[in-house]
C-alpha positions in Angstrom: 22.1 0.7 -43.0 23.0 -2.9 -42.2 26.3 -1.8 -40.8 24.6 0.7 -38.5 22.2 -1.9 -37.2 25.0 -4.4 -36.8 27.0 -1.8 -34.8 24.0 -1.1 -32.6 23.3 -4.8 -32.0 27.0 -5.5 -31.3 27.2 -2.6 -28.8 24.1 -3.9 -27.0 25.4 -7.4 -26.8 28.8 -6.3 -25.5 27.2 -4.0 -22.9 25.0 -6.8 -21.7 27.9 -9.2 -21.4 30.0 -6.7 -19.5 27.1 -5.9 -17.1 26.5 -9.6 -16.6 30.1 -10.2 -15.7 30.1 -7.1 -13.4 27.0 -8.4 -11.6 27.9 -12.0 -11.1 31.6 -12.5 -11.4 35.1 -11.0 -10.8 35.1 -9.8 -7.1 38.8 -10.4 -7.3 39.1 -7.7 -9.9 37.6 -5.1 -7.5 34.1 -5.3 -9.1 31.9 -6.8 -6.4 28.8 -8.6 -7.8 25.5 -8.3 -5.9 25.5 -11.8 -4.5 29.0 -11.3 -3.2 28.0 -8.0 -1.5 25.0 -9.5 0.2 27.0 -12.5 1.4 30.0 -10.6 2.7 29.0 -7.1 3.7 25.3 -6.9 4.6 24.6 -8.4 8.0 26.1 -11.8 7.3 24.3 -15.0 8.4 25.5 -16.9 11.4 28.8 -18.7 10.5 28.0 -22.1 9.0 24.3 -21.6 9.0 22.3 -22.7 6.0 19.4 -20.3 6.1 17.2 -22.2 3.6 17.4 -25.4 5.7 16.8 -23.4 8.9 13.2 -22.5 8.0 12.2 -25.0 5.2 10.4 -27.3 7.6 7.9 -24.6 8.6 6.9 -23.7 5.1 3.6 -24.9 3.6 4.5 -24.5 0.0 1.0 -25.1 -1.4 -0.4 -22.5 1.0 2.3 -20.0 0.1 1.5 -20.4 -3.6 -2.2 -19.7 -3.0 -1.5 -16.7 -0.8 1.0 -15.4 -3.3 -1.6 -15.6 -6.2 -4.3 -14.1 -4.0 -2.1 -11.2 -3.0 -1.1 -10.5 -6.6 -4.7 -10.4 -7.7 -5.6 -8.1 -4.9 -2.8 -5.8 -5.7 -3.8 -5.7 -9.4 -7.4 -4.8 -8.5 -6.6 -2.2 -5.9 -3.4 -0.5 -7.1 -2.9 -0.3 -10.8 0.5 1.2 -10.3 1.5 -0.4 -7.0 4.7 -2.4 -7.2 4.7 -6.1 -6.8 5.3 -6.7 -3.1 4.8 -10.2 -1.7 4.5 -11.0 2.0 5.3 -14.4 3.6 5.0 -15.5 7.2 7.0 -18.1 9.1 5.0 -19.9 10.5 2.0 -19.1 8.4 -0.1 -18.5 11.6 2.2 -15.5 12.3 0.4 -13.4 9.7 -2.5 -12.5 12.1 0.0 -11.6 14.9 2.0 -9.1 12.8 -0.8 -7.5 10.8 -0.1 -4.1 12.3 3.6 -4.4 11.4 2.7 -5.3 7.9 0.3 -2.3 7.6 3.1 0.0 8.8 5.6 -1.3 6.3 3.1 -1.3 3.5 2.3 2.4 4.2 5.9 3.1 3.6 6.5 0.9 0.6 3.3 2.1 -1.2 3.9 5.8 -0.6 4.3 7.9 -3.7 8.0 8.6 -3.2 9.0 5.0 -2.4 6.9 2.8 -4.7 8.6 4.1 -7.8 11.8 2.5 -6.6 10.3 -1.0 -6.4 9.9 -3.4 -9.2 9.7 -6.7 -7.4 10.1 -7.1 -3.7 9.4 -10.0 -1.2 9.1 -9.5 2.5 9.5 -12.5 4.9 8.3 -12.0 8.5 9.7 -14.5 11.0 8.4 -15.2 14.5 11.7 -16.8 15.6 14.6 -14.8 16.8 17.8 -15.1 14.8 21.3 -13.7 15.3 20.3 -10.6 13.3 17.1 -8.5 13.3 17.0 -8.3 9.5 18.6 -9.3 6.3 18.3 -8.3 2.7 19.1 -11.0 0.1 17.9 -11.7 -3.4 15.4 -8.8 -3.4 13.9 -10.2 -0.2 13.6 -8.4 3.1 13.8 -10.8 6.0 12.7 -9.7 9.5 13.4 -12.0 12.5 11.7 -11.9 15.9 9.4 -9.2 14.7 7.3 -8.9 17.8 10.4 -8.3 19.9 10.7 -4.9 18.2 8.7 -1.8 19.0 6.8 -0.6 15.9 8.9 2.5 15.4 12.1 0.4 15.5 10.6 -2.1 13.1 10.0 0.7 10.5 13.5 2.1 11.0 14.9 -1.4 10.5 12.7 -1.8 7.4 13.9 1.4 5.9 17.5 0.5 6.6 17.0 -2.8 4.9 15.1 -1.3 2.0 18.0 1.1 1.5 20.2 -2.0 0.6 17.5 -2.9 -2.0 17.6 0.6 -3.4 21.4 0.6 -3.4 21.9 -2.7 -5.1 18.8 -3.1 -7.3 17.3 0.3 -8.0 20.2 2.8 -8.6 21.1 2.3 -12.2 24.4 0.6 -13.2 26.4 1.6 -16.2 29.3 -0.4 -17.7 32.0 1.3 -15.8 30.2 3.2 -13.0 27.1 2.8 -10.9 25.2 5.7 -9.3 25.9 4.5 -5.8 29.6 4.9 -6.5 29.2 8.7 -6.3 28.0 8.2 -2.7 30.7 5.6 -1.8 33.5 7.9 -3.2 32.7 10.6 -0.6 34.2 8.6 2.3 35.6 5.3 0.9 38.6 4.2 -1.1 37.3 0.7 -1.1 34.6 -1.4 0.5 36.0 -1.3 4.0 38.8 1.2 3.7 37.9 4.9 4.5 39.5 7.8 2.8 42.5 9.4 4.6 41.3 12.0 7.1 37.9 10.3 7.7 36.5 10.9 11.1 33.5 9.9 13.2 31.8 13.2 12.5 31.8 12.4 8.8 29.3 9.5 9.3 25.8 9.5 10.6 26.5 6.6 13.0 29.1 4.2 14.2 27.5 1.4 12.2 27.8 3.5 9.1 31.6 3.2 9.5 31.4 -0.6 9.1 31.6 -0.5 5.2 30.4 1.6 2.3 27.1 -0.3 2.0 26.2 0.2 5.6 27.2 3.9 5.3 24.6 4.2 2.5 21.9 2.4 4.4 22.3 4.3 7.6 22.5 7.6 5.8 19.4 6.7 3.8 17.5 5.9 7.0 18.7 9.1 8.7 17.6 11.1 5.7 14.0 9.8 5.8 13.3 9.4 9.5 15.5 12.2 11.0 15.9 14.6 8.1 16.2 17.8 10.2 18.8 16.2 12.5 20.8 15.2 9.4 20.5 18.6 7.9 21.7 20.3 11.2 24.8 18.1 11.2 25.7 19.1 7.7 26.4 22.6 8.9 29.5 21.3 10.6 30.6 18.7 8.1 31.0 19.2 4.3 31.3 15.4 4.1 27.9 14.9 5.6 26.5 17.7 3.3 27.7 15.8 0.3 26.0 12.6 1.5 22.7 14.5 2.3 22.8 16.1 -1.1 23.3 12.8 -2.8 19.9 11.5 -1.6 18.2 14.8 -2.5 19.6 14.8 -6.0 19.5 11.1 -6.9 16.6 9.6 -5.0 14.1 12.2 -3.7 14.5 15.3 -5.9 13.4 17.5 -3.0 9.9 16.0 -3.4 9.8 14.5 0.1 11.3 14.2 3.6 13.3 17.4 3.3 13.0 19.6 6.5 10.7 17.0 8.1 11.1 16.2 11.8 9.9 13.0 13.4 12.3 13.0 16.3 11.0 12.8 19.9 14.0 14.5 21.3 14.8 18.0 20.2 18.5 17.6 20.9 20.6 16.1 18.2 23.2 13.8 19.7 26.8 14.1 18.4 27.1 10.4 18.0 24.7 7.5 17.4 25.8 3.9 17.0 22.7 2.7 15.2 20.1 5.0 13.5 17.4 2.3 13.8 17.6 2.5 17.6 16.6 6.3 17.7 13.1 6.8 18.9 10.8 8.8 16.6 7.1 9.8 16.2 5.8 6.9 14.2 2.3 8.2 13.9 3.5 11.5 12.6 5.5 9.8 9.8 2.6 7.5 8.9 0.2 10.5 8.6 2.7 12.2 6.2 2.9 9.0 4.1 -0.9 8.7 4.1 -1.2 12.3 2.9 0.7 11.5 -0.3 4.4 12.1 0.3 
């Protein structure tokens, strides 16, 4: 009995050590840790820019702590199973200006289909423009120059960025393989090297061809916001069909978004550079979310 317990304990420890090494070290061995992925492949910061120093002066730390505690208590009271989602505003007065944007994003994040994919998430809303519209880093979604975006674009951007969170923090990792690898392997030999024979029609957008992580995020966004368009394109591409089926099988289980159509234009374009720039019927999507999708 002792040997069995020792074997189980040893296996657990070894697995933990391997996962830790996989998550935080050894990018040179072809295993890219999360912090390395965020720094090098997901909408990188401006060259030489220290983001923490860039906004530190505008933060009232004491006020943020009070707001964080108040928000957590409010969430516990109102949503017994709602994930822990913390919103911060830079500057703090920006909160009133972007209340509608927050409500739109909250409607998405707290929907039945999405909230099960969140354990801990922080959302930073910035008034200032930056060299990117968004950034996901350390389980935090950063949005810059929020009021410069239309509300439908803001939600598309949010979904794209949330896709990186799902990819890196929700989809389960095993010692040798991670669920996302099944998606990556459809079109990619490595992070930025496509499989031989890959072509534009095998990707939902030009931006999806940047690297395997952006391919995931753009495809995720297309699946949710323009599902019927995505489905139509799978008729002419087995590669896109595999990508579409990945989300149905591994993330949504046919419980949501399939056959939905929020597009404003009935015609499906052959090529899009950026899925987040496609107009869609925001109110129609919000109604669907409100009705329990």
